[in-house]
C-alpha positions as CSV (number, residue, x, y, z in Angstrom):
1,X,7.4,5.3,3.4
2,X,7.9,7.2,6.7
3,X,7.0,10.4,4.9
4,X,3.8,8.8,3.6
5,X,2.9,7.5,7.0
6,X,3.4,11.0,8.6
7,X,1.3,12.7,5.9
8,X,-1.5,10.2,6.6
9,X,-1.3,10.6,10.4
10,X,-1.1,14.4,10.3
11,X,-4.3,14.5,8.2
12,X,-6.3,12.7,11.0
13,X,-8.2,14.2,13.9
14,X,-6.8,13.4,17.3
15,X,-9.6,10.8,17.9
16,X,-8.8,9.2,14.5
17,X,-5.1,9.2,15.2
18,X,-5.7,7.4,18.5
19,X,-7.5,4.6,16.6
20,X,-4.9,4.5,13.9
21,X,-1.9,4.1,16.1
22,X,-0.5,1.7,18.7
23,X,2.8,1.4,20.5
24,X,5.4,-0.7,18.6
25,X,5.5,-3.2,21.5
26,X,1.7,-3.7,21.4
27,X,0.3,-7.2,20.9
28,X,-2.0,-5.7,18.2
29,X,1.0,-5.5,15.9
30,X,1.0,-9.3,15.5
31,X,-2.7,-9.9,15.8
32,X,-3.4,-10.5,12.1
33,X,-6.1,-12.3,10.2
34,X,-7.8,-12.4,6.8
35,X,-11.5,-12.9,7.6
36,X,-14.1,-10.3,8.2
37,X,-13.8,-9.4,11.9
38,X,-13.2,-6.4,14.2
39,X,-9.6,-5.3,14.0
40,X,-7.2,-2.6,15.2
41,X,-6.6,0.4,13.1
42,X,-8.6,3.1,11.4
43,X,-11.1,1.8,8.7
44,X,-11.2,3.3,5.2
45,X,-14.9,3.9,5.8
46,X,-14.1,6.1,8.8
47,X,-12.0,8.4,6.8
48,X,-12.9,11.5,4.7
49,X,-11.9,11.3,1.1
50,X,-8.6,13.3,1.4
51,X,-7.6,11.1,4.3
52,X,-8.4,8.0,2.4
53,X,-6.3,9.1,-0.5
54,X,-3.3,9.6,1.8
55,X,-4.0,6.2,3.4
56,X,-3.8,4.5,0.0
57,X,-0.7,6.5,-1.0
58,X,0.9,5.2,2.2
59,X,-0.1,1.6,1.3
60,X,1.2,2.1,-2.2
61,X,4.6,3.2,-0.8
62,X,5.4,-0.5,-0.1
63,X,4.0,-2.1,-3.2
64,X,4.9,-2.5,-6.8
65,X,2.4,-1.2,-9.4
66,X,1.3,-4.8,-10.0
67,X,1.0,-5.5,-6.3
68,X,-0.9,-2.4,-5.6
69,X,-3.3,-3.2,-8.4
70,X,-4.0,-6.5,-6.7
71,X,-4.6,-4.8,-3.4
72,X,-7.0,-2.3,-4.9
73,X,-9.0,-5.0,-6.8
74,X,-9.2,-7.2,-3.7
75,X,-10.7,-4.3,-1.7
76,X,-13.1,-3.6,-4.6
77,X,-14.1,-7.3,-4.7
78,X,-16.3,-6.9,-1.6
79,X,-19.3,-5.4,-3.5
80,X,-19.1,-8.2,-6.0
81,X,-19.2,-10.8,-3.2
82,X,-22.1,-8.9,-1.5
83,X,-24.1,-9.1,-4.7
84,X,-23.4,-12.8,-5.0
85,X,-24.4,-13.5,-1.3
86,X,-27.6,-11.4,-1.5
87,X,-29.5,-9.0,0.9
88,X,-27.8,-8.3,4.1
89,X,-24.3,-9.3,2.9
90,X,-23.3,-5.7,2.4
91,X,-23.0,-5.3,6.2
92,X,-20.0,-7.6,6.2
93,X,-18.8,-7.4,2.6
94,X,-17.8,-3.7,2.7
95,X,-14.8,-2.1,1.0
96,X,-14.7,0.4,3.9
97,X,-13.8,-2.3,6.3
98,X,-10.1,-2.3,5.5
99,X,-8.0,-0.9,8.4
100,X,-4.7,0.8,8.6
101,X,-2.7,0.6,11.8
102,X,0.7,2.3,12.5
103,X,2.8,0.8,15.3
104,X,5.4,3.1,16.7
105,X,6.6,6.4,15.4
106,X,7.3,6.5,11.6
107,X,10.7,8.1,11.2
108,X,13.1,7.7,8.2
109,X,15.8,6.1,10.4
110,X,13.4,4.6,13.0
111,X,12.0,1.3,14.0
112,X,8.3,1.0,13.5
113,X,5.7,-1.0,11.6
114,X,2.3,-0.9,10.0
115,X,-0.5,-3.1,8.7
116,X,-3.2,-2.7,6.1
117,X,-5.8,-5.4,6.5
118,X,-9.3,-6.5,5.8
119,X,-11.1,-9.5,4.2
120,X,-8.7,-11.5,2.1
121,X,-5.8,-9.0,2.6
122,X,-3.1,-8.5,5.2
123,X,0.0,-6.5,4.6
124,X,2.4,-6.4,7.5
125,X,5.5,-4.2,7.1
126,X,8.2,-3.8,9.8
127,X,11.1,-1.3,9.4
128,X,14.2,-1.5,11.6
129,X,16.5,1.5,11.9
130,X,15.1,2.7,8.5
131,X,17.3,0.2,6.7
132,X,16.0,-3.3,7.2
133,X,12.5,-4.4,6.1
134,X,10.2,-7.4,6.7
135,X,7.1,-7.7,4.7
136,X,5.6,-10.9,6.0
137,X,3.1,-12.3,6.8
138,X,1.7,-11.3,3.4
139,X,-1.8,-12.6,2.6
140,X,-3.8,-12.1,-0.6
141,X,-7.1,-13.9,-1.3
142,X,-10.0,-13.6,-3.7
143,X,-13.6,-14.7,-3.5
144,X,-14.7,-15.2,-6.2
145,X,-11.4,-16.2,-7.7
146,X,-13.1,-15.7,-11.1
147,X,-15.9,-13.2,-11.4
148,X,-18.5,-15.0,-13.5
149,X,-21.2,-12.3,-13.9
150,X,-21.6,-8.6,-14.1
151,X,-19.4,-5.9,-15.6
152,X,-16.2,-7.5,-14.2
153,X,-17.1,-10.9,-15.6
154,X,-13.9,-12.9,-16.4
155,X,-11.7,-11.0,-14.0
156,X,-9.2,-13.2,-12.0
157,X,-7.2,-11.2,-9.5
158,X,-4.9,-14.0,-8.5
159,X,-4.7,-15.7,-12.0
160,X,-0.9,-15.8,-12.0
161,X,-0.7,-17.5,-8.6
162,X,-3.2,-20.2,-9.8
163,X,-2.0,-20.7,-13.4
164,X,1.8,-20.8,-12.7
165,X,1.3,-23.3,-9.9
166,X,-0.8,-25.6,-12.0
167,X,1.5,-25.3,-15.0
168,X,4.4,-26.3,-12.9
169,X,2.6,-29.4,-11.6
170,X,1.4,-30.3,-15.1
171,X,5.0,-30.1,-16.4
172,X,6.1,-32.9,-14.1
173,X,6.5,-36.4,-15.5
174,X,4.9,-39.4,-13.8
175,X,7.8,-40.0,-11.5
176,X,8.2,-36.4,-10.4
177,X,4.5,-36.0,-9.9
178,X,4.4,-39.0,-7.6
179,X,6.9,-37.2,-5.3
180,X,5.2,-33.8,-5.5
181,X,1.7,-35.0,-4.9
182,X,1.2,-35.1,-1.1
183,X,-2.6,-35.8,-1.0
184,X,-5.3,-36.7,-3.5
185,X,-7.7,-34.3,-1.8
186,X,-6.7,-30.7,-1.1
187,X,-7.1,-29.3,2.4
188,X,-10.0,-26.9,2.8
189,X,-7.7,-24.1,4.0
190,X,-4.0,-23.1,4.0
191,X,-2.4,-25.2,6.7
192,X,-0.8,-22.4,8.7
193,X,-4.0,-20.3,8.8
194,X,-3.4,-17.0,10.7
195,X,-0.7,-18.4,13.0
196,X,1.7,-15.8,14.4
197,X,4.6,-18.2,14.0
198,X,5.1,-21.0,11.5
199,X,7.4,-23.9,11.0
200,X,8.3,-25.9,7.8
201,X,5.5,-28.2,6.7
202,X,5.8,-31.9,6.0
203,X,5.9,-33.7,3.6
204,X,8.0,-31.2,1.6
205,X,7.2,-32.5,-1.9
206,X,9.7,-32.6,-4.7
207,X,13.1,-30.9,-4.5
208,X,14.2,-28.2,-6.9
209,X,17.2,-30.4,-7.7
210,X,14.8,-33.1,-9.0
211,X,13.4,-30.7,-11.6
212,X,14.6,-30.0,-15.1
213,X,16.0,-26.6,-16.1
214,X,12.7,-25.3,-17.5
215,X,10.8,-26.6,-14.5
216,X,13.3,-24.8,-12.1
217,X,12.7,-21.6,-14.1
218,X,9.0,-22.1,-13.6
219,X,9.4,-22.6,-9.9
220,X,11.4,-19.4,-9.6
221,X,8.7,-17.6,-11.6
222,X,6.1,-18.8,-9.2
223,X,8.2,-17.6,-6.2
224,X,8.8,-14.2,-7.7
225,X,5.1,-13.8,-8.4
226,X,4.6,-13.6,-4.6
227,X,7.7,-11.4,-3.9
228,X,7.1,-9.0,-6.8
229,X,3.8,-7.8,-5.2
230,X,6.1,-5.5,-3.1
231,X,8.2,-2.7,-4.6
232,X,11.3,-3.8,-6.5
233,X,14.0,-3.0,-3.9
234,X,12.1,-4.9,-1.2
235,X,11.4,-7.8,-3.5
236,X,15.1,-8.0,-4.6
237,X,16.2,-8.2,-1.0
238,X,13.9,-11.0,-0.2
239,X,14.8,-12.9,-3.4
240,X,18.5,-12.6,-2.5
241,X,17.7,-14.0,1.0
242,X,16.0,-17.0,-0.6
243,X,18.9,-17.5,-3.1
244,X,21.5,-17.3,-0.3
245,X,19.7,-20.1,1.6
246,X,20.1,-22.2,-1.5
247,X,17.7,-22.7,-4.4
248,X,18.6,-26.4,-4.2
249,X,16.9,-26.5,-0.8
250,X,13.5,-25.4,-2.1
251,X,10.6,-27.9,-2.4
252,X,7.3,-27.8,-4.3
253,X,4.2,-29.8,-3.1
254,X,0.7,-30.2,-4.6
255,X,-2.6,-31.6,-3.3
256,X,-5.9,-32.2,-5.1
257,X,-7.0,-32.1,-8.7
258,X,-5.2,-30.7,-11.7
259,X,-8.1,-29.3,-13.8
260,X,-9.5,-25.9,-13.3
261,X,-12.6,-26.2,-11.1
262,X,-11.2,-29.0,-9.0
263,X,-10.1,-28.2,-5.5
264,X,-6.3,-27.9,-5.3
265,X,-3.5,-26.7,-3.0
266,X,0.2,-26.1,-3.4
267,X,3.1,-24.9,-1.3
268,X,6.7,-23.9,-1.9
269,X,9.1,-23.8,0.9
270,X,12.8,-23.4,1.5
271,X,15.0,-22.9,4.6
272,X,13.7,-19.4,5.2
273,X,10.2,-19.2,3.7
274,X,6.9,-20.8,3.0
275,X,4.3,-20.0,0.3
276,X,0.9,-21.5,0.6
277,X,-2.0,-21.5,-1.9
278,X,-5.4,-23.1,-1.5
279,X,-8.5,-23.1,-3.8
280,X,-11.2,-25.4,-2.6
281,X,-14.1,-23.4,-1.2
282,X,-17.1,-22.2,-3.2
283,X,-16.6,-24.8,-5.9
284,X,-12.9,-24.2,-6.1
285,X,-13.5,-20.5,-6.9
286,X,-12.1,-19.0,-3.7
287,X,-8.3,-18.5,-3.3
288,X,-6.2,-18.0,-0.3
289,X,-2.4,-17.3,-0.6
290,X,0.2,-16.5,2.0
291,X,3.9,-15.8,2.1
292,X,5.6,-16.5,5.4
293,X,9.2,-16.1,6.6
294,X,10.2,-18.6,9.4
295,X,12.5,-16.1,11.1
296,X,11.5,-12.7,9.7
297,X,7.7,-12.5,10.1
298,X,6.9,-9.3,11.9
299,X,10.6,-8.4,11.7
300,X,11.6,-10.8,14.5
301,X,15.1,-11.7,13.4
302,X,15.8,-8.1,12.3
303,X,14.7,-6.8,15.7
304,X,16.9,-9.4,17.5
305,X,19.9,-8.4,15.4
306,X,19.2,-4.8,16.2
307,X,19.1,-5.4,19.9
308,X,22.2,-7.5,19.9
309,X,24.1,-5.0,17.9
310,X,23.0,-1.7,19.3
311,X,21.6,-2.4,22.8
312,X,23.9,-5.1,24.2
313,X,25.0,-4.4,27.8
314,X,28.5,-2.9,28.0
315,X,31.2,-5.4,28.6
316,X,29.2,-8.4,27.3
């Protein structure tokens, strides 16, 4: 990952490199969002093709093949949305408006971070001492959730996230569903939005311990759908962190309708993490998903452990 970052930065002009980098301690490192807006970092549209190829290779260094495919298709969804919205929309719905920002100095054994972000996408990777990794906040969205016209008709970039969540809710019996259903109407947006810090949400919904064996397997499959967007070694570390905190402490909650085309929302949370999914806008054809870690977003607990271990004052 560090080698890919250096290859990208070395291919830039001095002016481009200044735009693409920021100190690790910069506030810009945690200033994330998933809407079209001005943002720190160098835009894909401001790069020459060889630079863009290196930028995307850098992004790919953190992702699984499946995860990178979703990233690429979300970026490529902007022209589809521009065509739907009509004349003038291309000024905002532009695949060149995805920015890459490197915070700190990318070294194999160093502490640094990076973000790749634009409309409906925010990847935030923090590396501590080259051995500990945090990959949250991790936001993937899609508008339209299902492309309904044109050469990509029928494509659903976040189909697994939608279908697995609904299938789990539909598998619940009447008693279980009464506990899992937290609202008849889904919220218009994920509850946590683009907050820099998040806390567990209430009500929690139904506990994993109240699910049958097949339902628990379905819940685990839903969780791993989010984790497996990142490369296998990173996903395995995060899954082990969730298991260590106790699968029995995980809860699933649902709001809104159960049929496709009806606005709906779900969340999965445990002691360490929160997954949120919402699909209510544009006739329930507009998905937002996010994976948060209560302590590890932007590598906060990893950095705290690093400071306590390696930079404590002598004698303390």
